[in-house]
C-alpha positions as CSV (number, residue, x, y, z in Angstrom):
1,M,-48.9,-71.0,-140.8
2,T,-45.4,-70.1,-139.8
3,G,-42.6,-71.4,-137.7
4,R,-38.8,-71.2,-137.7
5,L,-35.8,-73.2,-138.9
6,A,-34.2,-74.8,-135.8
7,H,-31.3,-76.9,-137.1
8,I,-29.5,-77.8,-140.3
9,F,-27.7,-81.2,-140.7
10,R,-25.8,-82.9,-143.4
11,H,-24.5,-86.5,-143.6
12,P,-21.4,-86.6,-145.8
13,I,-21.3,-90.4,-145.9
14,K,-24.8,-92.0,-146.0
15,A,-25.6,-93.5,-142.6
16,H,-22.1,-92.7,-141.3
17,G,-22.1,-89.6,-139.3
18,R,-24.1,-86.3,-138.8
19,E,-22.8,-82.8,-138.9
20,E,-24.7,-79.6,-137.8
21,L,-24.3,-76.5,-140.0
22,A,-24.5,-72.8,-139.1
23,S,-25.8,-72.1,-142.6
24,V,-26.1,-73.6,-146.1
25,V,-26.8,-72.5,-149.6
26,L,-29.5,-74.6,-151.3
27,S,-29.8,-74.9,-155.1
28,A,-32.8,-75.6,-157.2
29,G,-33.1,-79.3,-158.1
30,A,-30.3,-80.4,-155.9
31,A,-29.9,-82.1,-152.5
32,L,-28.3,-80.3,-149.6
33,P,-24.6,-79.8,-150.5
34,W,-22.3,-82.7,-149.5
35,D,-25.3,-84.6,-148.0
36,R,-25.0,-88.3,-148.8
37,H,-22.2,-87.5,-151.1
38,W,-20.6,-90.8,-150.4
39,A,-21.9,-94.2,-149.3
40,V,-20.3,-97.4,-148.1
41,A,-21.0,-100.4,-150.3
42,H,-21.1,-103.9,-148.8
43,D,-20.1,-107.2,-150.2
44,L,-23.5,-107.9,-151.6
45,S,-24.0,-104.5,-153.1
46,K,-25.2,-104.0,-156.7
47,F,-23.6,-100.6,-157.0
48,D,-21.4,-100.6,-160.1
49,P,-18.2,-98.4,-159.7
50,A,-17.7,-98.7,-163.5
51,A,-21.2,-97.1,-164.1
52,P,-21.9,-95.2,-160.9
53,E,-25.5,-94.0,-160.5
54,W,-28.1,-93.6,-157.8
55,T,-28.7,-97.0,-156.1
56,P,-31.3,-98.0,-153.5
57,C,-30.2,-97.9,-149.8
58,P,-30.2,-101.7,-149.2
59,N,-27.0,-101.8,-151.3
60,F,-25.1,-99.8,-148.7
61,Q,-24.1,-100.3,-145.1
62,R,-26.8,-98.6,-142.9
63,G,-28.1,-98.4,-139.4
64,A,-31.0,-100.8,-140.0
65,R,-28.5,-103.7,-140.2
66,T,-25.7,-102.1,-138.2
67,P,-27.2,-99.9,-135.4
68,A,-23.7,-99.0,-134.1
69,L,-23.4,-96.7,-137.1
70,M,-26.0,-94.4,-135.5
71,A,-23.4,-93.1,-133.0
72,I,-21.0,-91.7,-135.6
73,E,-20.5,-87.9,-135.7
74,A,-18.9,-86.1,-138.6
75,Q,-17.0,-82.9,-139.4
76,F,-16.2,-82.2,-143.0
77,D,-13.8,-79.5,-144.3
78,E,-15.0,-78.9,-147.8
79,E,-12.0,-76.8,-148.9
80,A,-9.5,-79.4,-147.8
81,S,-11.7,-82.4,-148.6
82,W,-10.9,-83.7,-145.1
83,L,-13.4,-85.7,-143.0
84,T,-13.2,-86.5,-139.3
85,L,-15.5,-89.2,-137.8
86,T,-15.9,-90.0,-134.1
87,H,-17.6,-92.9,-132.4
88,P,-17.8,-93.8,-128.6
89,L,-16.2,-97.2,-129.2
90,L,-13.5,-96.2,-131.8
91,P,-10.6,-93.8,-132.0
92,P,-11.2,-90.6,-134.1
93,L,-10.6,-91.0,-137.8
94,S,-9.4,-88.2,-140.1
95,F,-9.0,-88.9,-143.8
96,D,-9.5,-87.7,-147.4
97,P,-12.7,-89.5,-148.5
98,A,-11.8,-88.9,-152.2
99,E,-8.5,-90.7,-151.9
100,E,-8.4,-92.8,-148.6
101,G,-11.6,-94.7,-148.5
102,A,-9.8,-97.9,-147.4
103,K,-9.0,-96.1,-144.1
104,L,-12.7,-95.8,-143.4
105,I,-13.4,-99.5,-144.2
106,D,-10.6,-100.5,-141.8
107,W,-12.0,-98.2,-139.1
108,L,-15.5,-99.6,-139.5
109,R,-14.6,-103.3,-139.1
110,P,-15.0,-103.5,-135.3
111,I,-18.6,-102.3,-135.4
112,S,-19.6,-104.0,-138.7
113,P,-21.0,-107.4,-139.7
114,T,-18.4,-110.1,-140.4
115,D,-20.3,-112.7,-142.4
116,R,-22.8,-110.9,-144.8
117,F,-23.1,-107.2,-145.6
118,V,-19.5,-106.6,-144.8
119,P,-18.3,-103.1,-145.8
120,V,-16.0,-103.2,-148.7
121,A,-15.7,-99.7,-150.4
122,L,-16.5,-96.0,-150.0
123,V,-18.2,-95.1,-153.3
124,R,-20.0,-92.2,-154.9
125,A,-21.8,-91.3,-158.2
126,P,-20.6,-88.0,-159.5
127,G,-23.3,-85.3,-159.3
128,V,-25.7,-87.6,-157.4
129,A,-26.6,-87.6,-153.7
130,M,-27.4,-91.1,-152.3
131,T,-30.6,-89.9,-150.7
132,D,-33.3,-92.5,-149.8
133,S,-35.3,-91.1,-152.7
134,D,-34.4,-91.7,-156.3
135,Y,-34.5,-88.0,-157.0
136,P,-32.6,-85.1,-155.2
137,T,-34.4,-84.3,-152.0
138,V,-33.9,-82.4,-148.7
139,S,-35.6,-84.1,-145.7
140,I,-37.6,-81.9,-143.3
141,K,-38.4,-82.9,-139.8
142,S,-40.5,-81.4,-137.0
143,L,-39.3,-80.9,-133.4
144,A,-42.9,-81.0,-132.2
145,S,-43.5,-84.4,-133.9
146,N,-40.3,-85.8,-132.3
147,A,-41.4,-84.6,-128.9
148,A,-44.9,-86.0,-129.4
149,L,-43.5,-89.4,-130.3
150,G,-41.1,-89.3,-127.3
151,A,-44.1,-88.6,-125.0
152,H,-45.9,-91.5,-126.5
153,L,-42.9,-93.8,-125.7
154,G,-42.3,-92.2,-122.3
155,M,-38.8,-91.2,-123.2
156,D,-36.7,-88.4,-124.5
157,L,-36.0,-89.1,-128.2
158,S,-32.9,-87.6,-129.8
159,I,-33.6,-85.9,-133.1
160,H,-30.5,-87.6,-134.5
161,R,-32.5,-90.9,-134.8
162,W,-34.1,-89.4,-137.9
163,R,-31.0,-88.2,-139.8
164,G,-32.9,-85.1,-141.1
165,N,-31.6,-82.2,-143.0
166,L,-33.9,-79.3,-141.9
167,W,-35.5,-79.3,-138.5
168,V,-38.5,-76.9,-138.0
169,D,-40.1,-75.6,-134.9
170,G,-43.4,-73.8,-134.1
171,F,-45.8,-76.2,-135.9
172,A,-48.3,-78.6,-134.4
173,P,-47.1,-82.3,-134.2
174,W,-47.5,-84.1,-137.5
175,A,-48.7,-81.0,-139.3
176,E,-45.9,-81.6,-141.8
177,F,-47.8,-84.6,-143.3
178,D,-50.4,-82.1,-144.5
179,W,-47.7,-80.2,-146.5
180,V,-47.4,-82.9,-149.1
181,G,-48.3,-81.3,-152.4
182,K,-47.7,-77.8,-151.1
183,H,-44.7,-75.5,-151.0
184,L,-42.6,-74.5,-148.0
185,R,-40.7,-71.2,-147.8
186,V,-37.6,-71.4,-145.6
187,G,-35.8,-68.1,-145.4
188,K,-35.0,-67.2,-149.0
189,T,-35.7,-70.6,-150.4
190,V,-38.8,-72.5,-151.5
191,L,-39.2,-76.3,-151.4
192,E,-42.0,-78.4,-152.9
193,I,-43.0,-81.1,-150.5
194,R,-43.3,-84.3,-152.4
195,E,-43.9,-87.2,-150.0
196,R,-43.6,-88.6,-146.5
197,V,-40.4,-90.3,-145.4
198,G,-40.8,-94.0,-144.6
199,R,-38.7,-95.1,-141.7
200,C,-36.5,-98.1,-140.9
201,K,-35.1,-99.9,-137.9
202,A,-32.1,-97.6,-137.7
203,T,-34.3,-95.2,-135.8
204,S,-34.6,-97.7,-132.9
205,A,-30.9,-97.2,-132.0
206,N,-29.8,-94.5,-129.5
207,P,-27.5,-92.1,-131.5
208,A,-25.3,-91.6,-128.4
209,T,-24.5,-95.3,-128.1
210,G,-25.6,-97.1,-131.2
211,V,-27.6,-99.5,-129.0
212,I,-31.2,-100.3,-129.8
213,D,-33.4,-98.9,-127.0
214,A,-36.7,-97.8,-128.4
215,D,-39.4,-99.4,-130.6
216,T,-39.9,-96.3,-132.8
217,L,-41.5,-98.1,-135.6
218,R,-44.3,-99.6,-133.4
219,A,-44.8,-96.1,-131.9
220,L,-45.2,-94.5,-135.3
221,R,-47.7,-97.1,-136.3
222,E,-49.7,-96.5,-133.1
223,V,-49.6,-92.7,-133.4
224,V,-49.8,-91.9,-137.1
225,G,-50.8,-95.3,-138.6
226,E,-47.7,-95.7,-140.7
227,Q,-43.9,-96.0,-140.2
228,D,-43.5,-92.4,-141.5
229,F,-41.6,-89.5,-139.9
230,G,-40.8,-86.3,-141.8
231,V,-41.3,-85.3,-145.4
232,F,-39.1,-85.0,-148.5
233,G,-38.8,-81.6,-150.2
234,V,-37.4,-80.6,-153.6
235,V,-35.7,-77.2,-153.8
236,V,-37.5,-75.1,-156.4
237,E,-36.0,-71.7,-155.4
238,G,-32.5,-71.8,-154.0
239,G,-30.7,-69.5,-151.6
240,A,-28.9,-69.2,-148.3
241,I,-30.6,-70.4,-145.1
242,M,-29.7,-70.5,-141.4
243,P,-31.3,-71.5,-138.1
244,G,-33.8,-68.8,-137.0
245,D,-35.1,-68.2,-140.5
246,K,-38.8,-68.0,-140.9
247,V,-40.6,-71.1,-142.2
248,E,-43.9,-70.6,-144.0
249,V,-46.4,-73.0,-145.5
250,L,-47.5,-71.8,-148.9
251,G,-50.4,-73.0,-151.1
């Protein structure tokens, strides 16, 4: 069973912008480099800056509560530590996330809650990616599954609703659910597929506008019986990958 790698994406700030990559080097036991490297804590967050560690996603600003976030796009210069964010309702923002987190908080105010879950700080835990799983994962999504769900809804679904890292093509819709417990070779790398990815209301927002326009969760329940889309993989053999690489399901 083989296919190909179609897209690679990272999200430097959890839930705040997507960036497509031409290639990436994966490392064993690590998330995709610079993916979910930062997160935006809100006023009710239990994240402790004095003892930073992986913290569950409800402690951060996210698209499930603030759908407008889904329309953010990102471009990160790793060498300069310079991040540029764009949104259809806001002027572009360029800043150093390591030093100028307050600029991001100010930029987000017009599209953020004003009573509860107000964004207050850009945070990170050294050496830890704020993935939705409590262990370092790379999320893998299928173009065929996205197309099948869109056909069920009678609309064209953007792949950006799912905030995936690796998008694969050439497999049957929903075949990825059968990969749990198996290994996936992507180019020179190998990932162990651990579990399905449970989805939240953020996927109901249009990534071009940040406006809710599709009941994706209901559609998932109708089509696959659960609110799941995609799978989490753990890198067991690292290496460089790029779109076009062969993807093979191993035993």
